[in-house]
C-alpha positions as CSV (number, residue, x, y, z in Angstrom):
1,M,114.0,115.2,92.4
2,P,114.6,112.0,94.5
3,K,112.8,108.9,93.2
4,Y,111.6,107.9,96.8
5,L,109.3,110.9,97.3
6,D,106.0,108.9,96.6
7,E,107.2,106.4,99.2
8,L,108.1,109.3,101.6
9,D,104.7,111.0,101.2
10,A,102.9,107.8,101.9
11,V,104.8,107.1,105.1
12,L,104.3,110.7,106.3
13,R,100.6,110.6,105.7
14,A,100.4,107.2,107.5
15,L,102.3,108.6,110.4
16,A,100.4,111.9,110.6
17,D,97.8,110.3,112.9
18,P,98.6,109.8,116.6
19,T,96.8,106.5,116.7
20,R,99.0,105.1,113.9
21,R,102.1,106.5,115.4
22,A,101.3,104.7,118.6
23,V,100.7,101.4,116.8
24,V,104.2,101.9,115.1
25,E,105.7,102.6,118.5
26,R,104.1,99.5,119.9
27,L,105.2,97.3,116.9
28,A,108.9,98.6,117.2
29,K,109.1,96.5,120.3
30,S,107.7,93.3,118.8
31,P,104.9,92.0,116.6
32,A,101.5,91.8,118.0
33,I,98.0,90.4,117.3
34,V,95.3,92.9,116.4
35,S,93.3,92.4,119.5
36,D,96.5,93.3,121.6
37,L,97.0,96.4,119.4
38,A,93.4,97.5,119.9
39,A,93.4,97.1,123.8
40,P,94.9,100.6,124.5
41,F,92.5,102.5,122.3
42,S,88.9,103.4,122.8
43,M,87.7,102.5,119.4
44,A,85.9,99.8,117.7
45,L,87.9,97.1,116.0
46,P,86.9,98.1,112.5
47,S,88.2,101.6,113.1
48,L,91.6,100.2,114.2
49,M,91.6,97.9,111.1
50,Q,91.3,101.0,109.0
51,H,94.4,102.5,110.7
52,L,96.2,99.3,110.1
53,S,95.2,99.3,106.5
54,I,96.5,102.7,106.0
55,L,99.9,101.7,107.6
56,E,100.0,98.4,105.5
57,N,99.3,100.4,102.3
58,A,102.1,102.8,103.0
59,G,104.4,99.8,103.5
60,V,105.0,100.5,107.3
61,I,103.7,97.3,108.6
62,T,102.9,93.8,107.4
63,S,100.3,91.3,108.5
64,E,99.7,87.7,108.4
65,K,96.6,85.8,109.2
66,H,96.8,82.3,110.8
67,G,93.3,80.9,111.3
68,R,91.3,83.7,113.1
69,V,94.4,85.6,114.4
70,R,96.1,88.3,112.5
71,T,99.6,89.2,113.5
72,V,101.0,92.6,112.6
73,S,104.7,93.4,112.3
74,L,106.7,96.5,111.6
75,R,108.2,96.0,108.2
76,P,112.0,96.1,108.5
77,G,113.5,99.2,106.9
78,A,110.0,100.8,106.5
79,L,111.1,104.1,108.1
80,D,114.5,104.3,106.3
81,V,113.0,106.6,103.8
82,L,112.4,109.1,106.7
83,H,116.0,108.8,107.9
84,L,117.2,109.4,104.3
85,W,115.0,112.5,103.7
86,L,115.8,114.0,107.1
87,G,119.5,113.5,106.5
88,E,119.3,115.3,103.2
89,Q,117.5,118.2,105.0
90,R,119.8,118.4,107.9
91,T,123.0,118.8,105.9
92,P,122.0,122.2,104.1
93,A,120.5,123.5,107.4
94,E,123.7,122.7,109.3
95,H,125.9,124.3,106.5
96,R,123.8,127.5,106.8
97,A,124.1,127.5,110.6
98,D,127.9,127.0,110.3
99,R,128.2,130.0,107.8
100,L,126.0,132.1,110.1
101,G,128.3,131.3,113.0
102,I,131.4,132.2,111.0
103,H,129.8,135.5,109.8
104,L,128.8,136.4,113.4
105,A,132.3,135.6,114.7
106,H,133.8,137.9,112.2
107,T,131.3,140.8,112.3
108,T,130.6,140.9,116.2
109,P,132.8,143.6,117.9
110,K,135.2,142.1,120.4
111,D,135.6,143.5,123.8
112,T,139.0,145.1,124.1
């Protein structure tokens, strides 16, 4: 069993919510201050802060506070665990599809 499964589970749980996915999509463009992140959502600031806390605990984002301004950034490499896991899943599925294609090519009657 791969050693990164706990990290994968945390990232998947964090990204399961559409608000958190939207925050990650926004942060993929550039870091942002919390008030800018909150602007497109119709929720109270404490609610958004809970979403940010979940993303930060999962290791997806980082935040820094300078005075009264909190800046949030996407953590470099935070989503690499998803790419790794998806790559591992893709390969067996592709092999099965290849074998099915070969089987169908050999068993399908050809028009004469």
